VMD Tcl script that draws the C-alpha trace (Angstrom):
set ca {
  {-21.17 46.00 -43.05}
  {-17.19 45.89 -42.74}
  {-14.91 45.51 -39.85}
  {-12.55 48.39 -39.49}
  {-10.62 47.58 -36.64}
  {-9.88 45.48 -33.32}
  {-9.08 46.65 -29.88}
  {-7.78 44.71 -26.78}
  {-8.03 45.28 -23.05}
  {-5.83 42.72 -20.75}
  {-5.65 43.16 -16.96}
  {-5.20 41.73 -13.86}
  {-8.38 40.46 -12.38}
  {-7.75 41.39 -8.50}
  {-5.29 43.08 -6.24}
  {-1.74 41.20 -6.47}
  {-1.03 39.05 -3.64}
  {2.44 39.88 -2.44}
  {1.90 38.40 0.97}
  {3.04 34.89 2.17}
  {2.65 31.63 0.34}
  {2.25 28.70 2.51}
  {4.34 30.68 5.21}
  {7.04 31.88 2.96}
  {7.30 35.27 1.90}
  {7.26 35.70 -1.92}
  {10.84 36.71 -3.34}
  {10.93 40.30 -5.65}
  {11.07 37.90 -8.53}
  {8.11 36.03 -7.57}
  {5.52 39.02 -6.77}
  {4.86 39.78 -10.45}
  {3.54 36.47 -10.87}
  {1.29 36.58 -7.90}
  {-1.82 37.89 -9.34}
  {-1.66 34.91 -11.99}
  {-5.66 35.62 -13.04}
  {-5.74 37.62 -15.98}
  {-8.75 38.78 -18.17}
  {-8.47 39.81 -21.68}
  {-11.23 41.28 -23.58}
  {-11.49 42.80 -26.87}
  {-13.75 45.06 -29.61}
  {-14.13 44.66 -32.83}
  {-15.28 47.99 -34.82}
  {-17.35 48.32 -37.96}
  {-18.15 50.85 -40.20}
  {-21.68 51.46 -39.34}
  {-20.37 52.59 -35.74}
  {-21.91 49.09 -33.92}
  {-18.95 47.44 -31.69}
  {-19.10 44.21 -30.80}
  {-17.29 43.04 -27.18}
  {-15.78 39.79 -26.51}
  {-13.33 37.77 -23.86}
  {-10.85 35.61 -24.37}
  {-9.53 32.77 -22.14}
  {-6.53 30.07 -22.19}
  {-3.39 32.41 -22.00}
  {-4.41 35.76 -21.97}
  {-1.06 37.53 -22.10}
  {-0.05 35.48 -25.32}
  {-3.54 35.37 -26.61}
  {-3.47 38.97 -26.83}
  {-0.44 38.89 -29.54}
  {-2.59 36.21 -31.35}
  {-5.72 38.36 -31.90}
  {-3.12 40.66 -33.18}
  {-1.63 38.50 -35.48}
  {-5.57 37.61 -37.09}
  {-6.73 41.27 -36.64}
  {-5.62 41.61 -40.48}
  {-7.18 38.88 -41.60}
  {-10.62 40.22 -40.35}
  {-10.42 43.75 -41.45}
  {-13.08 44.57 -44.63}
  {-15.16 41.47 -43.84}
  {-18.96 41.43 -43.29}
  {-19.13 40.82 -39.49}
  {-22.19 38.96 -39.78}
  {-20.71 36.24 -41.85}
  {-19.75 34.51 -38.27}
  {-19.32 30.81 -39.66}
  {-17.19 32.09 -42.74}
  {-14.99 34.22 -40.43}
  {-14.84 31.37 -38.44}
  {-13.52 29.02 -40.75}
  {-10.94 31.66 -42.01}
  {-9.34 31.90 -39.02}
  {-9.24 28.14 -38.50}
  {-7.45 27.63 -41.89}
  {-5.25 30.70 -41.09}
  {-4.18 28.97 -37.89}
  {-3.80 25.33 -38.73}
  {-0.05 25.84 -40.11}
  {1.04 26.55 -36.88}
  {-0.02 22.79 -35.38}
  {-2.75 21.44 -33.82}
  {-5.23 24.25 -32.64}
  {-5.00 24.56 -28.48}
  {-6.47 26.97 -26.32}
  {-4.16 30.20 -27.06}
  {-5.68 29.93 -30.61}
  {-8.80 28.50 -29.32}
  {-9.16 31.76 -26.77}
  {-8.21 33.97 -29.65}
  {-11.21 32.57 -31.84}
  {-13.50 32.48 -29.17}
  {-13.27 36.36 -27.93}
  {-13.59 37.44 -32.07}
  {-16.06 35.09 -32.52}
  {-18.17 36.02 -29.18}
  {-17.82 39.50 -30.16}
  {-19.16 39.15 -34.00}
  {-22.32 37.91 -32.28}
  {-22.39 40.66 -29.98}
  {-22.50 42.81 -33.34}
  {-24.91 40.43 -35.04}
  {-27.36 40.80 -32.59}
  {-27.04 44.72 -32.12}
  {-27.52 44.83 -35.97}
  {-30.61 42.70 -36.33}
  {-31.89 44.00 -33.04}
  {-32.57 40.95 -31.15}
  {-30.52 39.14 -28.13}
  {-27.93 36.51 -29.18}
  {-30.26 33.60 -27.44}
  {-32.56 34.50 -30.63}
  {-29.93 34.23 -33.17}
  {-29.10 30.61 -31.42}
  {-32.59 29.00 -31.72}
  {-34.33 31.14 -29.14}
  {-35.07 30.62 -25.50}
  {-35.98 27.77 -23.51}
  {-35.75 28.87 -19.72}
  {-35.72 32.64 -18.78}
  {-33.12 31.86 -16.11}
  {-29.95 29.70 -15.45}
  {-29.45 27.98 -12.75}
  {-25.66 28.23 -10.96}
  {-23.44 26.68 -8.81}
  {-20.70 28.11 -6.75}
  {-17.46 27.07 -5.11}
  {-16.87 25.80 -1.15}
  {-14.72 23.66 0.84}
  {-16.50 23.85 4.11}
  {-19.68 23.86 5.40}
  {-19.83 27.24 6.84}
  {-19.19 28.73 3.22}
  {-21.38 26.10 1.49}
  {-24.24 27.28 4.05}
  {-23.73 30.73 3.25}
  {-24.21 29.91 -0.48}
  {-27.44 28.04 0.44}
  {-28.84 30.88 2.29}
  {-28.33 32.97 -1.14}
  {-30.32 30.72 -2.95}
  {-27.32 28.27 -4.60}
  {-28.17 24.83 -4.31}
  {-25.17 23.17 -5.75}
  {-21.49 23.86 -5.00}
  {-18.06 22.14 -6.01}
  {-15.36 21.56 -3.75}
  {-11.87 20.93 -4.82}
  {-8.46 19.51 -3.75}
  {-6.82 15.84 -3.76}
  {-5.31 16.18 -0.08}
  {-8.40 14.55 1.30}
  {-10.91 14.18 -1.62}
  {-13.20 11.35 0.45}
  {-12.91 13.49 3.51}
  {-13.41 16.76 2.26}
  {-17.33 15.04 0.44}
  {-18.21 13.31 3.39}
  {-17.88 16.05 5.53}
  {-19.80 18.48 3.37}
  {-22.48 16.03 3.10}
  {-22.97 15.30 6.95}
  {-22.95 19.07 7.77}
  {-25.55 20.17 4.43}
  {-27.55 17.02 4.29}
  {-29.34 16.16 1.05}
  {-30.80 19.01 -0.27}
  {-27.65 20.46 -1.83}
  {-25.76 19.10 -4.54}
  {-21.86 18.34 -4.01}
  {-19.59 18.13 -7.02}
  {-15.72 17.71 -6.66}
  {-12.94 19.20 -8.82}
  {-9.80 16.74 -9.08}
  {-7.95 19.25 -11.38}
  {-6.82 16.59 -13.92}
  {-3.65 15.58 -11.89}
  {-1.09 13.43 -13.77}
  {0.38 11.94 -10.92}
  {-2.86 9.76 -10.34}
  {-2.42 6.51 -12.22}
  {-5.94 5.52 -13.71}
  {-6.22 2.15 -10.87}
  {-5.90 5.10 -8.11}
  {-8.43 7.69 -9.87}
  {-11.19 4.54 -10.49}
  {-10.26 3.58 -6.71}
  {-10.66 7.23 -5.59}
  {-13.93 7.13 -7.75}
  {-15.55 4.20 -6.07}
  {-15.15 5.60 -2.66}
  {-16.92 8.66 -3.64}
  {-19.82 6.53 -4.78}
  {-21.91 6.69 -1.52}
  {-22.18 10.17 -1.69}
  {-24.29 10.60 -4.69}
  {-22.44 13.00 -6.04}
  {-23.49 15.75 -9.01}
  {-19.99 14.44 -10.62}
  {-16.62 13.95 -10.30}
  {-14.39 16.52 -12.83}
  {-10.95 15.77 -14.42}
  {-9.94 12.86 -11.90}
  {-7.11 12.28 -14.47}
  {-4.83 14.40 -16.97}
  {-7.18 15.60 -19.60}
  {-5.48 13.43 -22.54}
  {-5.53 10.12 -20.64}
  {-8.91 9.11 -22.81}
  {-7.93 5.67 -22.09}
  {-7.94 5.94 -18.31}
  {-11.13 7.51 -18.55}
  {-12.29 4.44 -20.21}
  {-11.11 2.27 -17.03}
  {-12.70 4.58 -14.79}
  {-16.09 4.47 -16.46}
  {-16.13 0.59 -16.31}
  {-14.83 0.47 -12.73}
  {-16.92 3.30 -10.69}
  {-20.96 4.36 -11.23}
  {-20.15 7.96 -10.53}
  {-21.07 10.78 -13.01}
  {-17.90 11.91 -14.66}
  {-17.15 15.58 -15.91}
  {-14.29 16.90 -18.29}
  {-14.04 19.24 -21.46}
  {-12.68 22.71 -19.77}
  {-8.94 22.63 -21.01}
  {-9.83 21.45 -24.88}
  {-11.18 23.74 -27.49}
  {-13.60 23.25 -30.30}
  {-15.48 20.38 -31.30}
  {-12.32 18.48 -32.55}
  {-10.79 18.75 -28.75}
  {-14.13 17.91 -27.08}
  {-14.62 14.90 -29.56}
  {-13.59 11.36 -28.19}
  {-15.00 12.71 -24.71}
  {-18.56 13.07 -26.10}
  {-17.92 10.56 -28.93}
  {-17.09 7.56 -26.59}
  {-19.42 9.33 -23.64}
  {-16.60 9.15 -21.26}
  {-18.36 11.76 -19.66}
  {-21.75 12.80 -18.21}
  {-21.29 16.05 -18.18}
  {-19.07 18.50 -20.91}
  {-17.48 21.62 -19.63}
  {-16.14 23.64 -22.72}
  {-14.22 26.68 -21.48}
  {-16.45 29.56 -22.67}
  {-13.50 32.08 -23.04}
  {-11.54 29.03 -25.12}
  {-13.98 26.62 -26.57}
  {-13.65 28.31 -30.02}
  {-16.79 31.06 -29.31}
  {-20.63 30.62 -29.30}
  {-20.43 29.32 -33.05}
  {-18.16 26.13 -31.70}
  {-20.11 26.02 -28.46}
  {-23.56 25.44 -30.02}
  {-21.94 22.52 -32.10}
  {-20.25 21.13 -28.99}
  {-23.66 21.29 -27.39}
  {-25.61 19.51 -30.51}
  {-22.88 17.06 -30.14}
  {-23.38 16.15 -26.57}
  {-27.38 16.28 -26.55}
  {-27.17 13.33 -29.40}
  {-24.91 11.19 -26.55}
  {-27.65 12.36 -23.92}
  {-24.60 14.37 -21.65}
  {-25.42 17.29 -20.17}
  {-23.53 20.95 -20.89}
  {-22.17 22.68 -17.95}
  {-19.78 25.52 -19.24}
  {-16.46 26.06 -17.10}
  {-15.94 29.66 -15.84}
  {-13.90 29.10 -12.87}
  {-10.89 31.77 -14.45}
  {-13.28 34.21 -16.57}
  {-14.31 37.28 -16.44}
  {-17.79 38.47 -16.83}
  {-18.12 39.34 -20.53}
  {-17.51 35.34 -21.01}
  {-20.58 34.84 -18.43}
  {-23.17 36.92 -20.34}
  {-22.20 34.45 -23.55}
  {-22.65 31.36 -21.14}
  {-25.99 32.74 -20.54}
  {-27.23 33.38 -24.13}
  {-25.65 29.82 -25.17}
  {-27.54 28.08 -21.63}
  {-30.68 29.82 -22.86}
  {-31.20 28.09 -26.47}
  {-29.64 24.55 -25.76}
  {-31.83 21.91 -24.20}
  {-29.16 20.16 -22.80}
  {-28.25 22.91 -20.17}
  {-27.34 21.98 -16.73}
  {-26.02 24.99 -14.81}
  {-23.60 27.51 -15.09}
  {-19.74 27.76 -12.68}
  {-19.90 31.26 -10.90}
  {-17.69 33.09 -8.64}
  {-19.92 36.14 -7.50}
  {-17.69 37.30 -4.78}
  {-14.12 36.42 -5.39}
  {-13.13 40.04 -6.23}
  {-15.34 43.43 -5.86}
  {-13.94 44.43 -9.03}
  {-15.68 41.97 -10.68}
  {-18.52 44.01 -10.80}
  {-17.03 47.10 -11.50}
  {-15.76 45.78 -14.95}
  {-18.72 45.23 -16.52}
  {-22.26 46.86 -17.41}
  {-24.46 46.08 -16.39}
  {-23.37 43.34 -14.06}
  {-26.03 40.43 -14.23}
  {-28.33 40.05 -11.26}
  {-27.79 36.62 -9.24}
  {-31.51 35.68 -7.35}
  {-32.56 32.47 -5.82}
  {-29.17 30.72 -7.03}
  {-30.06 31.77 -10.68}
  {-29.08 34.50 -13.44}
  {-31.85 36.32 -15.44}
  {-31.21 35.97 -19.32}
  {-30.53 38.99 -20.83}
  {-33.21 40.35 -23.49}
  {-31.50 43.47 -24.69}
  {-30.20 43.57 -28.27}
  {-26.28 41.79 -28.43}
  {-25.12 40.43 -25.71}
  {-26.34 43.02 -23.50}
  {-23.50 44.29 -22.17}
  {-20.06 45.99 -22.09}
  {-17.08 46.62 -20.07}
  {-15.38 49.98 -17.95}
  {-12.40 50.38 -20.46}
  {-11.41 53.24 -17.45}
  {-11.66 50.70 -14.79}
  {-10.14 47.84 -16.93}
  {-6.99 49.96 -17.44}
  {-6.44 50.89 -13.80}
  {-5.15 47.12 -13.28}
  {-2.53 46.31 -15.86}
  {-1.25 42.84 -16.00}
  {2.08 41.70 -14.85}
  {2.09 37.83 -15.25}
  {0.12 35.20 -16.03}
  {1.78 32.30 -14.86}
  {0.77 30.63 -11.28}
  {4.07 30.36 -8.50}
  {4.86 26.70 -8.63}
  {4.71 24.94 -5.02}
  {7.62 24.05 -3.45}
  {9.09 20.70 -4.49}
  {8.29 19.33 -0.93}
  {4.89 20.10 -0.71}
  {2.29 17.59 -0.97}
  {2.66 13.90 -1.80}
  {4.13 14.17 -5.28}
  {8.03 15.46 -4.34}
  {9.51 17.02 -7.88}
  {7.77 19.46 -10.70}
  {7.16 16.66 -12.82}
  {4.14 16.25 -15.34}
  {4.13 12.45 -15.16}
  {4.94 10.42 -12.09}
  {3.66 8.14 -9.47}
  {2.02 8.85 -6.51}
  {3.71 7.84 -3.30}
  {2.59 6.61 -0.33}
  {-0.48 5.08 -1.61}
  {-1.21 3.35 2.01}
  {-1.36 6.65 3.56}
  {-3.11 8.15 1.11}
  {-6.17 5.51 0.62}
  {-5.80 4.75 4.49}
  {-5.89 8.16 6.35}
}
mol new
graphics top color blue
foreach p $ca { graphics top sphere $p radius 0.5 }
foreach p [lrange $ca 0 end-1] q [lrange $ca 1 end] { graphics top cylinder $p $q radius 0.2 }
display resetview
């Protein structure tokens, strides 16, 4: 079997929001950037008529160009040799510098589609190729910033939630714990704030200790590993991170130095199932659990995550936004069925899904960069990547 071509499918995930931003109408120049979430899918075609589908994240509009640049390397290759092709792409790109999420995202979608082809060619689900199935269903968690939303999710069988935000993290967690009791796990995502110093992050995580959280996610900028070491020594709170890195090389220090309890590689930009399986094995050796990031992903990457989570022993749970946009269910065929807070592991050959190309074409991409918040918003007044939080007294004593 030989690869004959690669096609890409870029879409804006959700209708553009041309309304107000914090009460300020969007300018004409800003409106194209309002629909900032993009999904990028691809299909690899072969001379035997078997097609594989994949998904890329990390900067979809840019990654589409990277895929077209990589395509000549793949034409004529046997798609069943996934490791060989992955290594060929890695070597080809290293001349551009250290591999980031753009390169990782391109390789992810290609690798995902190759596993889909391999499963279809051999007549087995991808999880069978990854070592077999340990579980039939994968537990999920969703997002909630209010007790009402969390209770709605609990009624649908979801047993864990994640809240977000840095304005009042301790108050928010306290409110959720009081309203939900002890029968629902709670995590909080701090989104890697570069302006939160290690000292303040350690103080914040200590303040969260009494609420017995499932984890505290990204309390510092992702590259501040020394800060993670300081938090590790200061607070008895499970830590989670890893969504912004790619490949085993990007996740290595978090795992080998045991700076986290939960590793969160993004299924759309971590380097593909070839890399995700290796990351999971590295984490298993350090008693670290796996909970893939999925907050901005589309449904094809979700399918890939289900196969991975079915096949690894240290799978914790999968992030899922099932009702964020009605178009999510129409993008893919079939849409996974959620029941009792979990998703069934597919049993059809390959990944077990395909995109609706006509539906995807109805939502062309217009922008892929979020609208910056006004400089007066929040406690950090300037748009600087590294700066110190001001008004610390009021932040820790609201």
